N, C-alpha and C positions, 0 to 999 in steps of 0.2 A: 504494499500499500504506499503510495507516494505521500510524503510529508508536505503540508501546505507551507508556503514560504511566509516568513515573518513580514508584517506589514511595513516595517521600516526598510527591510531589504528590497521589497517591491518598490517602495517610494524612492530609495536610493537609485535603483535601476532606472526608474522613469526620469529622474533628475539627470542621470547620466546620458540617457537617450535624447532628451530635450537639448542638453548642452551640446552633445555631439552633432545633432541636427543643425543647431545654430552655427557651429563652427564649420560644418560641411557646406552650408549655404554661403558663408563668408569666404572660406578658404579652400574648399573642395575636400574630397575624401582622402586626399593625401596629407591633410593637415597633421601636424605633429600631435601625438597623444598628449603631450604636456599642455598644449593649447586647450585641448578638450578637458583635461583635468582641471586647469585653471578656471575655465568657464563654469565647470560644475562645482568648483570649490572642494575638490577631493584630491587625494594623491593618486599618482599613476598606478600604484599597486591596486587600488580599488577598481580602477578600470580594467586591469588585466585579470583581476579576480572574477569580475563579471563577464568579461569578454577576452578570452585568451589570445585571440588573433584579431588583426584589423578587419579581416573578412567577417568574423563573427560580429563585430561592432557594427559594420556597414549594413550587414543583413538585418540586425536587430533595429537599427535606426530606420531602415527601409520599411520593415513591418510596422514599426511604431508610427511612422508618418502615414502609412496607408490607413491604419486604424484611426488616427487623428482626423485625417481627411474624410474618411467614411462617417465618422461620428459627427463631424462638423456640419454635414449636409442637412440633416433634420434639425439640428440646433439652429442653424442660420435661417432655415425656413420659418421656424417658430419666433425668431426674435428680429428679423429684418423687417423693414418697412414694406417691402414688396418681394414677391418671389424672385423677380429679376435681380433685385439688390442682393438677395441670398445667392443666386447663381454667380453673380459678379464676385462676391466675397469668397465664395468657394473656389472659383477659378484662380483667384489670387493665391489661396492656400495650395492649390494644385500645382501652380507654377513653382512655388517654394519647394514643394516635394520633388518636382522634376529636376530642379537645380541640384538637389542632393542626390537624386538617382543618377545624374549624369556620369559619375565615376564608378558606378557600381560594377559594371562589367570588368573594368580593369582591376578593381579591388578583389573580385572573385577569381581572376585570372583564368585558369583552365576549367573551372567548374561551370561549363556552359549549361549543364543539366539543372544545376542550382538556380542559375539566372533565369532559365526558361520557367522553372517552377514559380519563382518570384513574380515573373511577369504575368503568368496565369493568375496567380493570387491577386495581383494588382487589378487586372481587368475584371475578374470575378467580384471583387469587393467594391471597386469604385464605379464600375459601369452602371449598376442599379441606382447609386446615389446621384450620379450625373443625370441619369434618365429621369429620376423623380424631380430634380431641380428644373430640367428642361420642360417636363410636363407641367409642373406648377406655374412655370413662366409662360406657358402657352405657346412654346416654340416647338413646331412640328417638322420643320424642314431640315433637321439634322439629327442623326442618331448619336447616342452618347459616345460610342466608340469613335465616330468620325470627329466629334468635337475634341475629345481627349487626344486623339492622334494628331489632329491639326495643331492643337495647342503645343504638344510635344514637338512637332516639326518646327513650329515658329521659335521654339526655345533653343533649337540646335544652332550652334555657332555663336552664341551670345559672347563667349569668351574670346573669340577670334577677332572681333571687330568692335571697339568701344563706340563706334558710331551707330551700332545696331541695338535697338531697344525692343526686345520681344514683347514686353508688357504693353508698349504702345500699340503694337500690331494686334495683340490679343484684345485690347480695348476696342480697336476698330472692328475686329471680327464680332465681338459681342454686340457692339452698337448696330452692326449690320443685321444680326439675328433678331434684335429687339424690334426692328422695323416690320 
């Protein structure tokens, strides 16, 4: 029988994951572990105790962000002024997630099967959330997968050219869908 984890251990892990996500957005998945430890306010040993390898940490952050993004959809629908405002806020969270996801393949290196499993999990978990936001907004001319894939494609290359602002283009895409 598996022991349940102490609530403080779960809380510490959640703090580490949130800190790592912030650092990954800011500095990429190759950011030094000491930067993540400083962001979380813990020692490096604490990170390695929870996540023995960088790939373990990156996968855990990925799953954590997928869950946060999935949970945000219904919460935003219930608290935003309009369903479209909820969609726009959710897309902003989704873009932050995509920035973190950017280096996932390199971090997992040869584990392409693991990457494929995570991608399937991502689609399975976030597709319905995106769909419910589109439906609530009355947007029928795009499928959830198309929108998520389109946003992902707009985010590609943001590191290569400081003149390129994917968020601006995503805003224009959303404005077009709202019409």
